[in-house]
N, C-alpha and C positions, 0 to 999 in steps of 0.2 A: 781107646782113643777115638775122638770124633773124626769124621771124614773131612777132606778138603775138596772144595768145589771151585772150578775155574769159571770166572765171569769176565766178559768183555765190556769195556766202557771207553768213553772218550771224555776229554776235559770240556767243561762248560766255561764259556767266556764271560757269561753274566750270572751274577748271583741274584737272589730274590725271586719274587713271584713272576716277574717278566721273563727271566731266564728259564724258570721251571716250565712255564707255559710254552716257551719256544722249543724246549726239548720234547715235550709231549706232542707238539705238532709234527715233530720229526719221527714220531713213533718210538721214542726212547723214554726211559724212566729217570727223572732227575734224582740225584743222590748226593751224599756228602761223605767224605772220609775225614775223620778227626781223631785226636788223641795221640798218645805216645810223645807228648810235649813237642809236637810239630804243628805247623799251620794247617788248617783244614783245606781240603781239595774238593772243589765242586766238579762233579762228574755227571755223565748221563749214561745209563746202563742199557745194554741191549736186552729187551724183554725176554727173548727166547732162552737166554743164558741164565736167567734167574727165576722166572715164574714157576717152573717146576719145583725148585727148591723151597719156595715160599710155603708150600702146602705139606712139606715133609715134617714128621715129628722131630723135635729137637733142632729146628731151623736156627734158633738163636745160639745153639752150642756148636754149630758146624763152622769150621774155619773156611774162609773163602779167599781165594787168590784172585784179585782183580787186576786184569791187564788193562792199564790205562795208556793207550798209544805206545805200547812197547815196554812200559815200566810196570813191574809187578808190586802189588801191595797186599800184605797179609792182614786180613781183617776178620772181625766177627760182626754179624748183624746185631744191631741194637734196637732198631725201630722200623716199623712199616706203617705208612699211612695209606689207607685204601679208600676208594670211592664208595660211598654208602649205598649206591644204587647198583653199580656194575661189579663191585668187589675187586676191581682192578687196582694194582698198586699205583699210588700217586707220587710217593716219595720214599726213599730208603736212606737209613742212617747206618754207617759202618764205623766200627771202632778199630783204629789201627793198632796192631799188636806187634811187639818186639819179642826177641827170644827170651827175655827175662820178665816180660809183663805178667803180673798176677791179676787175674780177673775173677769176677763173681758171676756165676751162671746157675741156671736151674736145670737139673738133670732129671729126665723122666724116670719113673719107677715101673718096671715090668713085673708081672706076676705069672708064675708058671706052675704046672702040675695041679691045677684045680681039681682034676678028676681023681687025684691021689690024696685028697684031703677028706678024711672021714666026716668031718663036720659039715662040709659042703654036700657030700653024698647024702647025708641025713636031712638035707633041706636048709642048712645054714646058709647065710648070705655073706659074701665077702664085702666088708665095709671098708672102703679105701679112704683114709684120712689125708694122706700126702700123695698126691699124684706126681709131684716133683720134689726133689731135695736140693736145697741151695748149697753150693760148694764154692770154695776159693781155690784156684789152682792156676798153673801155667796153661797157655793155649794148647801146648803139645800133649798135655795129660788130662784133658777134659774127657770124662767117661761118656760113652755113647748112651748108656742107661745103667741104672741099678737093677739088679734082678733079685726077686724074692721067691724062694721055693716054698710052696704050700704043702708039700708032702707030709702026711701024718698029722696035720693040725685038726683039732676038734673045735666044736662050738665053744665060744668063750675065750679062745686063744687069741693073743695079740702079738703083732710083730712090732718091735721097737727099733729105733735108730741104731742102738748098740749092737743089734744082730746083723746089720747090713755090712757087707764086705766093701771096704773103701780102699781104692788103690793107693799106693805110696805116692806122696806128693799132693794128695787131694785132702782138703780139710772141710768137713761139714760145718755149715754155718747155721746154728739153731740156738735159741734161748733155752730150750729144753733139750738137754743132751741125750735124753732117753725118750724123746717124743714118740707117740704111737704112729706108726706108718699105716697099719691096717689091722683089722680084727675080723674074726668070723662070728657074726651075730646070729642069735636065734631067729628062725624064720618068722615073719610078720604074722602068718596065720596062727602059729602056736601062741604068740603073745596075745592076739585078739581073742582066741578061744579061752585063754586063762582069765582074761579080763571079764569075759562073758560069764564064766563059771563063778567068778568072785561076786558078780553083781546079782546072780540068780537068787541067793537066800534073801537079800534085801528086797528084791521085787516080790518074793513070796510073802514076806511079812506085811507088805502094804496092800496085798490083794483083798478084795471084798469077800465077805463070808459066803459060802455056798448056799444055794437055795435050801430052805428047810432047817438051817442052822438056828440054834437058840439065840434069842436076842442078847445083845451085849448087856453086861451088868449095869444096873441103874436105869435100864430102859423101861418105859411104862408098860404094864401088863394090860391086856384088853379088858374092858369093863365086864363085870359079872353079868351073865345072861345075855350079853349083847352079841347075838349071833347074826351072821350075815344072812339076808333073805335068800331063799333057795333060788336056784336058776329058774327064771321064767315066772316066779311068784309075784303076786301083786303087792304093792306097797300098802301098809295098814291105813284104814280109813281114818279121817280126822275125828276126834272126840266131839260128841254133841254137847251143846251148852244147855 
């Protein structure tokens, strides 16, 4: 189950860009709480209570309890707008959740025991296809992460969705019910060497003949008696008329 974080905020009297700029001047982060068939609430969040959470893995899966002037709201983060220069958060969106709310989230995948995988020991590479798995579940049953054990896996072995342990009450959302999560691929060096070996015979066939080799079939033979002059010899004198 994902963890719950406590965040402190206050209500915003004004919506829109003017209200957001006013909150930022006060050193707060403008935000909104919406969903669960209730009207949205404009709030301003205390930065110290949220900024550390923004950089944690699975931030969008972690339940947050927002204290708005004494009233608590159970929410999930839905969006973060950041300044392109400073990387500071400019606006936050939170989805209000109730006890029966069914939500869709992306759960990260963790891999363990790489050192116990013979394929990786022999130079194989862990090729991760799915870094996250999409699921639908209640907020109380969101997995922190999915774990894949690589013990005993060889080069060429693949891990599929069907082998992932999914908690009760959690449904995986995927068009391919047995999609590949990861595989252990052959090392790049081995593939490049194999390609080089395959191209070697072709290169040898196209090589020029060695010095002293017989001329190719159909080539003109040297004229009879036409010998090259000896080194340092004089050219023959022209015939007299």
